[in-house]
C-alpha positions as CSV (number, residue, x, y, z in Angstrom):
1,M,0.0,0.0,0.0
2,A,1.2,3.5,-0.8
3,Y,2.5,5.8,1.9
4,P,1.3,8.4,2.2
5,T,-2.0,7.7,0.5
6,V,-3.1,10.1,-2.2
7,S,-6.8,10.6,-1.5
8,A,-7.7,13.7,-3.6
9,P,-6.1,16.1,-6.1
10,Y,-4.3,19.2,-4.7
11,G,-3.3,21.3,-7.7
12,L,0.2,21.7,-9.0
13,K,3.0,22.0,-6.3
14,P,6.5,23.3,-7.4
15,V,9.2,20.8,-6.5
16,N,12.3,21.7,-8.5
17,L,13.5,22.7,-11.9
18,I,14.6,20.9,-15.0
19,G,17.9,19.1,-14.5
20,G,17.4,18.7,-10.8
21,Q,18.0,22.4,-10.0
22,V,16.5,23.5,-6.7
23,F,13.3,25.4,-6.7
24,A,14.4,28.1,-4.2
25,G,11.0,29.8,-4.0
26,A,11.6,32.3,-6.7
27,T,8.3,33.8,-7.7
28,R,6.8,36.9,-9.4
29,Q,4.1,39.2,-8.1
30,M,1.3,39.6,-10.7
31,Q,-1.7,41.8,-10.4
32,I,-5.3,40.6,-10.2
33,A,-8.0,43.0,-11.3
34,S,-10.1,44.4,-8.5
35,G,-13.4,42.5,-8.3
36,Y,-12.2,39.6,-10.5
37,A,-15.1,37.2,-10.1
38,T,-13.4,33.8,-10.0
39,N,-11.7,32.0,-7.0
40,I,-8.0,31.2,-7.6
41,F,-6.5,28.5,-5.4
42,Y,-3.0,27.5,-4.4
43,G,-1.9,25.3,-7.2
44,D,-4.2,26.7,-9.9
45,L,-2.7,27.7,-13.3
46,V,-3.0,31.3,-14.2
47,K,-2.5,33.4,-17.4
48,R,-1.9,36.9,-18.4
49,I,-4.7,38.7,-20.2
50,A,-4.7,41.8,-22.4
51,D,-5.0,44.4,-19.6
52,G,-1.8,43.1,-17.9
53,T,-3.5,41.4,-15.0
54,I,-3.9,37.6,-14.5
55,E,-6.8,35.3,-14.3
56,K,-7.3,31.6,-13.6
57,D,-6.5,29.5,-16.7
58,V,-9.4,27.1,-16.9
59,G,-8.2,25.3,-20.0
60,T,-7.9,21.5,-20.1
61,T,-6.5,20.6,-23.5
62,T,-5.7,24.1,-24.6
63,A,-4.4,25.8,-21.4
64,T,-1.8,28.6,-22.1
65,P,-0.6,29.6,-18.6
66,C,2.2,31.8,-17.4
67,G,2.6,29.9,-14.2
68,V,1.0,28.5,-11.0
69,F,-0.7,30.6,-8.3
70,L,0.9,30.3,-4.8
71,G,-1.0,32.9,-2.8
72,V,-2.3,36.5,-2.7
73,S,-1.9,39.8,-0.9
74,F,-4.5,42.6,-0.7
75,T,-5.8,45.3,1.5
76,N,-9.3,44.4,2.8
77,A,-11.8,47.2,2.1
78,S,-13.7,46.6,5.4
79,T,-10.8,46.4,7.8
80,G,-8.1,48.3,6.0
81,Q,-5.7,45.5,6.9
82,V,-3.3,43.8,4.5
83,Q,-4.3,40.2,4.1
84,Q,-2.0,37.5,2.9
85,Q,-3.7,34.2,2.2
86,Q,-3.7,30.9,0.3
87,F,-6.4,31.7,-2.2
88,Y,-7.9,34.7,-3.9
89,P,-11.6,34.9,-3.0
90,A,-13.9,35.8,-6.0
91,S,-15.1,39.4,-6.4
92,Q,-12.7,40.6,-3.7
93,Q,-13.3,44.2,-2.7
94,I,-10.1,46.1,-1.8
95,K,-9.3,49.4,-0.2
96,S,-9.4,52.3,-2.7
97,G,-5.9,53.1,-4.1
98,T,-4.6,49.6,-3.5
99,Q,-4.0,46.6,-5.7
100,I,-4.3,42.8,-5.5
101,F,-1.1,40.9,-6.0
102,A,-0.7,37.2,-6.7
103,V,2.4,35.2,-6.0
104,V,3.1,33.1,-9.1
105,A,5.7,30.4,-9.9
106,D,6.4,31.5,-13.5
107,D,9.7,30.0,-14.5
108,P,9.1,27.9,-17.6
109,D,11.6,25.3,-16.3
110,T,9.7,24.7,-13.0
111,L,8.6,21.1,-12.3
112,F,5.4,20.4,-10.4
113,Q,4.0,17.5,-8.5
114,V,0.3,16.7,-9.3
115,A,-2.2,13.9,-8.8
116,V,-3.5,11.7,-11.6
117,V,-7.3,11.2,-11.9
118,S,-9.6,9.0,-13.9
119,G,-12.4,11.5,-14.0
120,T,-12.9,14.6,-11.8
121,T,-11.4,13.8,-8.4
122,V,-11.1,10.0,-8.5
123,I,-7.5,9.1,-8.0
124,T,-6.0,6.6,-10.4
125,G,-2.5,6.2,-11.8
126,V,-0.2,5.9,-14.8
127,G,2.5,3.4,-15.6
128,I,6.1,4.3,-16.2
129,S,5.4,4.4,-20.0
130,A,3.6,7.7,-19.4
131,I,6.9,9.5,-18.8
132,G,7.8,11.7,-21.8
133,N,4.2,11.9,-23.0
134,N,1.7,14.8,-22.8
135,T,-1.6,15.0,-20.9
136,T,-4.5,17.2,-20.2
137,L,-5.7,19.1,-17.1
138,V,-8.8,18.3,-15.1
139,Q,-10.3,21.5,-13.7
140,N,-11.9,20.7,-10.3
141,S,-13.1,23.4,-7.9
142,G,-10.7,24.2,-5.0
143,S,-11.4,24.4,-1.3
144,T,-12.3,27.8,0.4
145,T,-11.5,26.0,3.7
146,T,-7.9,25.0,2.9
147,G,-7.3,27.4,0.1
148,N,-5.9,24.5,-2.0
149,S,-6.6,23.8,-5.7
150,A,-8.1,20.5,-6.8
151,V,-6.7,20.6,-10.3
152,A,-5.2,17.3,-11.5
153,V,-4.1,15.6,-14.7
154,T,-5.8,12.8,-16.6
155,A,-4.3,9.3,-16.9
156,T,-4.8,9.4,-20.6
157,T,-1.6,10.5,-22.3
158,A,-0.6,11.2,-25.9
159,T,2.2,12.4,-28.1
160,S,0.2,15.4,-29.4
161,N,2.3,18.6,-29.2
162,T,-0.8,20.7,-28.5
163,L,-1.5,19.3,-25.0
164,P,-0.5,21.7,-22.2
165,I,1.3,19.3,-19.8
166,R,4.4,17.1,-20.2
167,I,5.0,14.2,-17.8
168,I,8.7,14.3,-16.7
169,D,8.7,11.5,-14.1
170,V,6.5,9.5,-11.7
171,V,6.4,9.8,-7.9
172,R,7.6,6.4,-6.7
173,D,6.9,7.0,-2.9
174,T,3.2,6.8,-3.4
175,A,3.0,4.0,-6.0
176,T,0.1,1.6,-5.4
177,A,1.6,-1.2,-7.4
178,A,4.8,-2.0,-9.2
179,D,3.7,0.1,-12.2
180,N,0.9,2.3,-11.0
181,F,1.8,5.9,-9.9
182,P,-1.0,8.2,-8.7
183,E,1.3,11.2,-8.7
184,V,3.6,12.5,-11.4
185,I,6.1,15.3,-11.9
186,V,5.2,17.6,-14.8
187,K,6.1,20.8,-16.5
188,I,4.1,23.2,-18.6
189,N,4.8,22.4,-22.2
190,A,7.1,24.8,-23.8
191,T,4.8,25.8,-26.6
192,M,1.9,26.3,-24.2
193,H,3.7,28.5,-21.6
194,Q,3.0,32.2,-22.3
195,Y,6.7,33.1,-22.0
196,N,7.7,30.8,-24.8
197,N,4.8,31.7,-27.1
198,S,5.8,34.3,-29.7
199,L,2.3,35.7,-29.8
200,G,1.3,38.4,-27.3
201,V,-1.8,38.2,-25.0
């Protein structure tokens, strides 16, 4: 039996960089538009839009993210206090003259750990043959209690170069069988990452 057990998807968590380089917590602050009406959770993918702000990237087979959301800071309109929290609450009202800033892991070489699902949130697994193939995202709703994402990847893989996620490795510590891995290490495909796309937003 796997230890620890993977019971539910949790979004994308940065673990290191291509080539085994250490992920040292390097991130970029990116602005969220005041009143943006969608929750963004820790581990969700985000993308730049035309006004220079970011929003949640809800794509599955066609996501074009600039990185992964790791938290938010804003000045609460009611209390006047700066809040730093795990997720951005939809339609957030902020103090006049202030901005909402997300913390985003935006290095195109960042590797992320993510759960594999067979449908929405049902954990399954892939075999070692999935390494090097591409896959799609499963966009589940995150938790306003924990602030965590529930985004996952599907167990169905392909060689298609239009899919947004590349499987780099499997997580062996949580294997449920000799060749069944419910977690994988992934990166945003080069052609899908906004920094590598020659087109503007």
